[in-house]
C-alpha positions as a Markdown table, in Angstrom:
| # | Residue | x | y | z |
|---|---|---|---|---|
| 1 | Asn | -11.5 | 18.1 | -25.2 |
| 2 | Tyr | -11.3 | 20.7 | -22.2 |
| 3 | Thr | -7.8 | 19.4 | -21.3 |
| 4 | Val | -5.1 | 21.9 | -22.5 |
| 5 | Val | -2.8 | 21.2 | -19.6 |
| 6 | Thr | 0.1 | 19.1 | -21.1 |
| 7 | Glu | 2.4 | 19.0 | -17.9 |
| 8 | Phe | 2.3 | 19.9 | -14.3 |
| 9 | Val | 4.8 | 21.5 | -12.2 |
| 10 | Leu | 5.5 | 19.8 | -8.7 |
| 11 | Leu | 6.3 | 22.1 | -5.8 |
| 12 | Gly | 7.9 | 19.0 | -4.1 |
| 13 | Leu | 8.5 | 18.7 | -0.3 |
| 14 | Ser | 10.7 | 21.6 | 0.0 |
| 15 | Gln | 12.4 | 24.5 | -2.0 |
| 16 | Thr | 15.6 | 24.7 | -0.1 |
| 17 | His | 18.5 | 22.9 | -1.5 |
| 18 | Glu | 19.9 | 21.7 | 1.7 |
| 19 | Val | 16.8 | 20.3 | 2.9 |
| 20 | Gln | 16.2 | 18.7 | -0.3 |
| 21 | Met | 19.7 | 16.8 | 0.0 |
| 22 | Ile | 18.9 | 15.7 | 3.5 |
| 23 | Leu | 15.4 | 14.3 | 2.3 |
| 24 | Phe | 17.0 | 12.7 | -0.6 |
| 25 | Phe | 19.5 | 10.7 | 1.5 |
| 26 | Phe | 17.0 | 9.9 | 4.0 |
| 27 | Phe | 14.4 | 8.6 | 1.4 |
| 28 | Leu | 16.9 | 6.8 | -0.5 |
| 29 | Leu | 17.9 | 4.8 | 2.7 |
| 30 | Phe | 14.2 | 3.7 | 3.0 |
| 31 | Tyr | 14.1 | 2.8 | -0.5 |
| 32 | Met | 17.3 | 0.6 | -0.1 |
| 33 | Ile | 15.6 | -1.0 | 2.8 |
| 34 | Val | 12.1 | -1.5 | 1.1 |
| 35 | Leu | 13.3 | -3.4 | -2.0 |
| 36 | Pro | 15.9 | -5.9 | -0.5 |
| 37 | Gly | 13.5 | -6.5 | 2.5 |
| 38 | Asn | 10.6 | -7.4 | 0.5 |
| 39 | Val | 12.5 | -9.5 | -2.1 |
| 40 | Leu | 14.3 | -11.3 | 0.8 |
| 41 | Ile | 10.7 | -12.1 | 2.2 |
| 42 | Ile | 9.7 | -13.5 | -1.1 |
| 43 | Leu | 12.9 | -15.5 | -1.6 |
| 44 | Thr | 12.6 | -16.8 | 1.9 |
| 45 | Ile | 9.0 | -18.1 | 1.4 |
| 46 | Gln | 9.7 | -19.5 | -1.9 |
| 47 | Gly | 12.9 | -21.4 | -0.8 |
| 48 | Asp | 11.5 | -22.7 | 2.5 |
| 49 | Ser | 9.0 | -25.6 | 2.2 |
| 50 | Gln | 8.0 | -25.2 | 5.8 |
| 51 | Leu | 6.5 | -21.8 | 4.8 |
| 52 | Gly | 4.0 | -23.4 | 2.5 |
| 53 | Ser | 1.0 | -22.5 | 4.3 |
| 54 | Pro | -1.7 | -19.9 | 2.9 |
| 55 | Met | -0.6 | -17.3 | 5.3 |
| 56 | Tyr | 2.9 | -17.2 | 4.0 |
| 57 | Phe | 1.7 | -17.6 | 0.4 |
| 58 | Phe | -0.4 | -14.3 | 1.1 |
| 59 | Leu | 2.5 | -12.6 | 2.8 |
| 60 | Ala | 4.9 | -13.0 | -0.4 |
| 61 | Asn | 2.1 | -11.7 | -2.5 |
| 62 | Leu | 1.9 | -8.5 | -0.1 |
| 63 | Ala | 5.6 | -8.1 | -0.4 |
| 64 | Phe | 5.4 | -8.1 | -4.3 |
| 65 | Leu | 2.7 | -5.5 | -4.1 |
| 66 | Asp | 4.8 | -3.6 | -1.7 |
| 67 | Ile | 7.7 | -3.6 | -4.3 |
| 68 | Cys | 5.3 | -2.4 | -7.1 |
| 69 | Tyr | 3.8 | 0.1 | -5.0 |
| 70 | Cys | 7.0 | 1.8 | -3.8 |
| 71 | Ser | 8.2 | 2.0 | -7.5 |
| 72 | Val | 5.3 | 4.5 | -8.4 |
| 73 | Thr | 6.1 | 7.6 | -6.7 |
| 74 | Pro | 9.6 | 7.3 | -4.7 |
| 75 | Pro | 11.8 | 7.2 | -7.9 |
| 76 | Lys | 10.3 | 10.2 | -9.4 |
| 77 | Met | 10.6 | 12.1 | -6.1 |
| 78 | Leu | 14.2 | 11.0 | -5.6 |
| 79 | Ala | 15.0 | 12.2 | -9.1 |
| 80 | Asp | 13.3 | 15.5 | -8.6 |
| 81 | Phe | 15.6 | 16.6 | -5.6 |
| 82 | Phe | 18.2 | 17.4 | -8.2 |
| 83 | Ser | 15.9 | 19.1 | -10.7 |
| 84 | Gln | 15.5 | 23.1 | -10.5 |
| 85 | Arg | 12.0 | 22.9 | -12.2 |
| 86 | Lys | 10.1 | 19.6 | -11.2 |
| 87 | Thr | 7.8 | 18.7 | -13.8 |
| 88 | Ile | 5.6 | 15.7 | -15.0 |
| 89 | Ser | 3.7 | 15.1 | -18.3 |
| 90 | Tyr | 0.1 | 14.7 | -18.4 |
| 91 | Ser | 0.2 | 11.1 | -19.5 |
| 92 | Ala | 2.8 | 10.3 | -16.7 |
| 93 | Cys | 0.6 | 12.0 | -14.1 |
| 94 | Met | -2.4 | 9.7 | -15.2 |
| 95 | Ala | -0.2 | 6.6 | -15.2 |
| 96 | Gln | 1.1 | 7.5 | -11.6 |
| 97 | Leu | -2.6 | 8.0 | -10.4 |
| 98 | Phe | -3.7 | 4.9 | -11.8 |
| 99 | Phe | -0.9 | 2.6 | -10.6 |
| 100 | Leu | -1.0 | 4.5 | -7.1 |
| 101 | His | -4.7 | 3.6 | -6.7 |
| 102 | Phe | -4.7 | 0.1 | -8.4 |
| 103 | Leu | -1.8 | -1.1 | -6.2 |
| 104 | Gly | -3.0 | 0.6 | -2.9 |
| 105 | Ala | -6.4 | -0.9 | -3.4 |
| 106 | Ala | -5.1 | -4.4 | -4.1 |
| 107 | Glu | -3.1 | -4.3 | -0.8 |
| 108 | Ala | -6.1 | -3.3 | 1.1 |
| 109 | Phe | -8.0 | -6.1 | -0.4 |
| 110 | Leu | -5.4 | -8.5 | 0.1 |
| 111 | Leu | -5.1 | -7.6 | 3.9 |
| 112 | Met | -8.9 | -8.4 | 3.8 |
| 113 | Val | -8.0 | -11.8 | 2.3 |
| 114 | Met | -5.4 | -12.4 | 5.0 |
| 115 | Ala | -7.9 | -11.5 | 7.8 |
| 116 | Tyr | -10.2 | -14.2 | 6.2 |
| 117 | Asp | -7.5 | -16.8 | 6.5 |
| 118 | Arg | -6.9 | -16.1 | 10.0 |
| 119 | Tyr | -10.6 | -16.3 | 10.6 |
| 120 | Val | -10.9 | -19.7 | 9.1 |
| 121 | Ala | -7.6 | -20.9 | 10.9 |
| 122 | Ile | -8.8 | -19.9 | 14.4 |
| 123 | Cys | -12.6 | -20.5 | 14.1 |
| 124 | Lys | -12.7 | -23.3 | 11.7 |
| 125 | Pro | -9.5 | -25.3 | 12.0 |
| 126 | Leu | -10.7 | -28.6 | 11.2 |
| 127 | His | -12.1 | -27.3 | 7.7 |
| 128 | Tyr | -9.0 | -24.9 | 7.1 |
| 129 | Thr | -7.3 | -27.1 | 4.5 |
| 130 | Met | -10.4 | -27.4 | 2.5 |
| 131 | Leu | -11.6 | -23.8 | 2.8 |
| 132 | Val | -8.1 | -22.3 | 2.1 |
| 133 | Asn | -6.4 | -24.6 | -0.2 |
| 134 | Arg | -3.9 | -23.5 | -2.9 |
| 135 | Gly | -6.6 | -23.2 | -5.6 |
| 136 | Val | -8.8 | -20.9 | -3.4 |
| 137 | Cys | -5.6 | -18.8 | -2.5 |
| 138 | Cys | -4.8 | -18.1 | -6.1 |
| 139 | Val | -8.5 | -17.2 | -6.7 |
| 140 | Leu | -8.4 | -14.7 | -3.9 |
| 141 | Val | -5.1 | -13.2 | -4.8 |
| 142 | Gly | -6.5 | -12.9 | -8.3 |
| 143 | Ala | -9.5 | -11.2 | -7.0 |
| 144 | Thr | -7.5 | -8.7 | -5.1 |
| 145 | Trp | -5.7 | -7.6 | -8.2 |
| 146 | Gly | -8.9 | -7.6 | -10.2 |
| 147 | Gly | -10.5 | -5.4 | -7.6 |
| 148 | Gly | -7.5 | -3.0 | -7.2 |
| 149 | Phe | -7.5 | -2.9 | -11.2 |
| 150 | Val | -11.3 | -1.9 | -11.2 |
| 151 | His | -10.6 | 0.6 | -8.6 |
| 152 | Gly | -7.9 | 2.3 | -10.1 |
| 153 | Ile | -9.3 | 2.2 | -13.7 |
| 154 | Ile | -12.6 | 4.0 | -12.3 |
| 155 | Leu | -10.5 | 6.9 | -10.9 |
| 156 | Phe | -8.2 | 7.1 | -13.9 |
| 157 | Ala | -11.4 | 7.3 | -16.1 |
| 158 | Leu | -13.0 | 10.1 | -14.0 |
| 159 | Ser | -9.5 | 12.0 | -13.8 |
| 160 | Ile | -9.0 | 12.1 | -17.5 |
| 161 | His | -12.5 | 13.9 | -18.0 |
| 162 | Leu | -11.7 | 16.6 | -15.6 |
| 163 | Pro | -11.7 | 19.9 | -17.5 |
| 164 | Leu | -8.1 | 21.1 | -16.7 |
| 165 | Cys | -7.5 | 24.6 | -18.2 |
| 166 | Gly | -4.8 | 25.8 | -15.8 |
| 167 | Pro | -3.0 | 26.7 | -13.7 |
| 168 | Asn | -0.7 | 23.6 | -13.7 |
| 169 | Ile | 0.9 | 23.6 | -10.4 |
| 170 | Leu | 0.5 | 20.8 | -8.0 |
| 171 | Asp | 1.5 | 21.5 | -4.2 |
| 172 | Asn | 2.8 | 17.9 | -3.7 |
| 173 | Phe | 5.7 | 15.6 | -5.0 |
| 174 | Phe | 3.2 | 13.3 | -7.1 |
| 175 | Cys | -0.2 | 13.4 | -8.8 |
| 176 | Asp | -3.3 | 12.4 | -7.0 |
| 177 | Val | -7.1 | 12.7 | -7.6 |
| 178 | His | -7.8 | 15.5 | -5.1 |
| 179 | Gln | -5.1 | 17.6 | -6.3 |
| 180 | Leu | -6.3 | 17.5 | -9.9 |
| 181 | Val | -9.9 | 18.3 | -8.7 |
| 182 | Lys | -8.7 | 21.5 | -7.1 |
| 183 | Leu | -7.3 | 22.4 | -10.6 |
| 184 | Ala | -10.6 | 21.8 | -12.4 |
| 185 | Cys | -11.7 | 25.0 | -14.4 |
| 186 | Ala | -15.5 | 23.9 | -14.2 |
| 187 | Asn | -17.9 | 22.5 | -11.8 |
| 188 | Thr | -17.2 | 18.8 | -11.3 |
| 189 | Tyr | -19.6 | 17.9 | -8.4 |
| 190 | Ile | -20.7 | 14.7 | -9.8 |
| 191 | Val | -17.2 | 13.6 | -10.6 |
| 192 | Glu | -16.2 | 14.6 | -7.1 |
| 193 | Leu | -19.1 | 12.6 | -5.6 |
| 194 | Phe | -18.0 | 9.4 | -7.4 |
| 195 | Met | -14.4 | 9.9 | -6.8 |
| 196 | Phe | -15.2 | 10.1 | -3.2 |
| 197 | Leu | -17.5 | 7.1 | -3.2 |
| 198 | Asn | -14.7 | 5.1 | -5.0 |
| 199 | Asn | -12.0 | 6.3 | -2.9 |
| 200 | Gly | -12.7 | 7.5 | 0.6 |
| 201 | Val | -15.7 | 5.4 | 1.3 |
| 202 | Val | -13.9 | 2.3 | 0.2 |
| 203 | Ile | -10.9 | 2.7 | 2.4 |
| 204 | Val | -13.1 | 3.6 | 5.4 |
| 205 | Met | -15.0 | 0.3 | 4.7 |
| 206 | Cys | -12.0 | -1.6 | 4.3 |
| 207 | Phe | -10.4 | -0.3 | 7.7 |
| 208 | Thr | -13.7 | -0.8 | 9.5 |
| 209 | Leu | -14.2 | -4.5 | 8.3 |
| 210 | Leu | -10.6 | -5.3 | 9.0 |
| 211 | Leu | -10.9 | -3.8 | 12.6 |
| 212 | Ile | -14.1 | -5.7 | 13.4 |
| 213 | Ser | -12.8 | -9.1 | 12.0 |
| 214 | Tyr | -9.3 | -9.0 | 13.9 |
| 215 | Thr | -11.4 | -7.8 | 17.2 |
| 216 | Val | -13.5 | -10.9 | 16.9 |
| 217 | Leu | -10.5 | -13.1 | 16.3 |
| 218 | Leu | -8.7 | -11.7 | 19.4 |
| 219 | Leu | -11.8 | -12.4 | 21.4 |
| 220 | Lys | -12.0 | -16.0 | 20.2 |
| 221 | Leu | -8.5 | -16.5 | 21.2 |
| 222 | Gln | -9.8 | -16.7 | 24.8 |
| 223 | Thr | -10.9 | -20.3 | 24.1 |
| 224 | Gln | -7.4 | -21.4 | 22.8 |
| 225 | Ser | -4.6 | -22.8 | 24.7 |
| 226 | Ser | -1.9 | -20.5 | 26.1 |
| 227 | Lys | 0.8 | -21.7 | 23.6 |
| 228 | Ala | -1.6 | -21.3 | 20.5 |
| 229 | Lys | -3.0 | -18.0 | 21.9 |
| 230 | Asn | 0.5 | -16.5 | 21.9 |
| 231 | Lys | 1.3 | -17.6 | 18.4 |
| 232 | Val | -1.9 | -16.6 | 16.8 |
| 233 | Ala | -2.1 | -13.4 | 18.8 |
| 234 | Ser | 1.4 | -12.3 | 17.7 |
| 235 | Thr | 0.4 | -12.8 | 14.1 |
| 236 | Cys | -2.9 | -10.9 | 14.5 |
| 237 | Val | -1.3 | -8.2 | 16.3 |
| 238 | Ser | 1.2 | -7.8 | 13.5 |
| 239 | His | -1.6 | -7.7 | 10.8 |
| 240 | Ile | -3.4 | -4.9 | 12.8 |
| 241 | Ile | -0.3 | -2.9 | 13.1 |
| 242 | Val | 0.0 | -3.1 | 9.2 |
| 243 | Val | -3.8 | -2.2 | 8.8 |
| 244 | Phe | -3.3 | 1.0 | 11.0 |
| 245 | Phe | -0.1 | 1.8 | 9.0 |
| 246 | Met | -1.8 | 1.7 | 5.8 |
| 247 | Cys | -5.5 | 2.6 | 6.3 |
| 248 | Gly | -4.8 | 5.6 | 8.9 |
| 249 | Pro | -2.9 | 7.9 | 6.5 |
| 250 | Ala | -5.2 | 6.9 | 3.5 |
| 251 | Met | -8.4 | 7.9 | 5.6 |
| 252 | Tyr | -6.7 | 11.2 | 6.5 |
| 253 | Ile | -6.0 | 12.0 | 3.0 |
| 254 | Tyr | -9.1 | 10.6 | 1.2 |
| 255 | Ala | -12.1 | 10.7 | 3.8 |
| 256 | Leu | -12.1 | 14.5 | 2.8 |
| 257 | Pro | -10.3 | 14.3 | -0.5 |
| 258 | Phe | -11.2 | 17.7 | -2.1 |
| 259 | Gln | -10.4 | 19.9 | 1.0 |
| 260 | Ala | -6.9 | 21.0 | 2.2 |
| 261 | Val | -5.9 | 19.0 | 5.3 |
| 262 | Pro | -3.2 | 19.9 | 7.4 |
| 263 | Met | 0.1 | 18.2 | 7.0 |
| 264 | Glu | -1.0 | 16.6 | 3.9 |
| 265 | Lys | 2.5 | 16.2 | 2.3 |
| 266 | Val | 4.0 | 14.6 | 5.6 |
| 267 | Val | 1.0 | 12.2 | 5.6 |
| 268 | Ala | 1.6 | 11.6 | 1.8 |
| 269 | Val | 5.2 | 10.7 | 2.4 |
| 270 | Phe | 4.2 | 8.3 | 5.1 |
| 271 | His | 1.5 | 6.6 | 2.8 |
| 272 | Thr | 3.6 | 6.4 | -0.2 |
| 273 | Val | 7.2 | 6.1 | 0.9 |
| 274 | Ile | 7.5 | 4.8 | 4.5 |
| 275 | Phe | 4.4 | 2.5 | 4.4 |
| 276 | Pro | 5.9 | -0.2 | 2.2 |
| 277 | Leu | 8.8 | -0.5 | 4.9 |
| 278 | Thr | 6.4 | -1.5 | 7.6 |
| 279 | Asn | 5.9 | -5.0 | 6.0 |
| 280 | Pro | 9.3 | -6.4 | 6.0 |
| 281 | Met | 10.0 | -4.8 | 9.3 |
| 282 | Ile | 6.8 | -6.0 | 11.2 |
| 283 | Tyr | 6.4 | -9.4 | 9.7 |
| 284 | Thr | 10.1 | -10.1 | 10.2 |
| 285 | Leu | 10.3 | -8.9 | 13.7 |
| 286 | Cys | 7.1 | -10.5 | 15.0 |
| 287 | Asn | 7.5 | -13.9 | 13.2 |
| 288 | Lys | 10.0 | -16.3 | 14.4 |
| 289 | Glu | 9.6 | -18.8 | 11.4 |
| 290 | Ile | 10.3 | -16.0 | 9.1 |
| 291 | Lys | 13.5 | -14.6 | 10.9 |
| 292 | Gly | 14.9 | -18.1 | 11.2 |
| 293 | Ser | 14.3 | -19.1 | 7.4 |
| 294 | Met | 15.7 | -15.6 | 6.5 |
| 295 | Trp | 18.9 | -16.2 | 8.6 |
| 296 | Lys | 19.3 | -19.6 | 7.1 |
| 297 | Leu | 19.1 | -18.1 | 3.4 |
| 298 | Val | 21.4 | -15.3 | 4.3 |
| 299 | Ser | 23.9 | -17.6 | 5.9 |
| 300 | Lys | 23.9 | -19.7 | 2.8 |
| 301 | Tyr | 24.5 | -16.8 | 0.6 |
| 302 | Ile | 27.5 | -15.5 | 2.6 |
| 303 | Leu | 28.9 | -19.0 | 2.6 |
| 304 | Trp | 28.4 | -19.2 | -1.1 |
| 305 | Cys | 30.2 | -15.9 | -1.7 |
């Protein structure tokens, strides 16, 4: 009942036309790499029977989440580079906020599932096929989507109850919870606390658990043979890199979500635009099986053309 704001004005990344054009072509290039790269990962895993292990099943789902995630904010940002007045309606802002946190949390939970998969494969190899079969994989993936939905809907429910009376200017290129809290025209300490617990604490806990789990796995590799050690270590290292790329910027933004942080826009760009590029780059460059299967798929397509 307190909300009288019907739209928000986005200040974007820059007010200079020349800088906006440079950023447009730069981010468009990233977007044109992210989409085909993740689609190629999914097609490669689905089309190669040798990539039927749970690890590649989770990787295909991670690539699909990346496609969805990079479709939340970049398209609007690219279109706004050609707009004199960058605006977004209240309903579109709430939708953007929901899907951003829904898909982001689902990715974080999926990374935890992938860590569990590597733990069972390394520490309990004889029970791996029983503990991580296809049914268990589907349940775990469904749980990541369900957990992400709960996370997103809680933040959405808290955000729509913020009393927004104006001003309606957001100093960023997308809508997020901590920006809306700054525009609230009444004391919202309880809402801020719940938002922080549901956002900042969750991402810090996910990062801590992931870091501990992969540290334990790398220590367990000391008992493996040199060949197995190199193969598993490369997989774990690639997963750790993705964890840092995802959780680092998120913790920087949301650990203190209601205070202005230096270079917030730069970190937000990295978190929402550049991060989805890391999965196809890291997983293809660090995995010989994926690279070999991709090359076969691309070669068949070229010959067919």
